[in-house]
C-alpha positions, 0 to 999 in steps of 0.5 A, spaced: 846 128 572 844 132 578 851 136 579 849 139 572 842 141 574 845 144 580 850 148 577 845 150 571 840 152 576 844 155 582 850 159 579 852 163 573 859 161 571 861 168 574 859 166 581 863 160 580 869 163 579 868 168 585 867 164 591 870 157 593 863 154 593 858 159 590 853 153 589 852 152 596 851 159 597 846 160 592 842 154 596 842 157 602 839 163 599 833 159 597 826 158 600 826 152 605 821 149 600 826 150 594 832 147 599 828 141 600 826 140 593 834 140 591 836 136 596 831 131 595 833 130 588 840 130 590 838 124 595 834 120 589 840 121 584 845 118 589 840 112 589 838 113 596 831 113 599 827 119 600 819 120 599 819 126 602 824 131 606 822 133 613 828 138 614 834 140 611 840 144 614 847 147 612 852 144 617 858 147 615 865 146 611 868 140 611 875 141 607 873 144 600 866 141 601 860 144 604 856 139 608 848 139 609 844 135 612 837 132 610 832 128 614 827 124 610 821 120 612 821 113 615 828 116 619 832 116 613 837 121 614 843 123 610 849 128 609 850 131 603 857 134 601 857 139 595 863 141 591 865 147 589 864 145 582 857 143 584 858 136 584 854 132 590 855 126 594 850 123 599 851 118 604 847 116 610 848 119 616 849 112 620 855 111 615 859 117 616 863 116 622 865 109 619 867 113 613 871 118 617 866 124 615 863 129 620 857 126 623 850 129 622 847 134 627 840 134 625 835 139 627 830 136 632 
């Protein structure tokens, strides 16, 4: 499961206790190519389409989650919400308004 892989690769147990969202904080520090790889895995683990990630961007906090945006090929855009426990939920950007979640602000 992606949450376990993210937890193992991005944070130690001490970091998880020190910050509200150590997983997202560690993701911010990765090189862009590594961020793309992590986000692509999150999208695929949620059974969404993403052959290649064009861009990822940190969007901000939403409740106790950290929101990231992911732009894949063929116009597939996603919002990825990372929980403080390392869990990730991915939703198509087109669905977010209907779910009463923040809309994606993807870089141009």
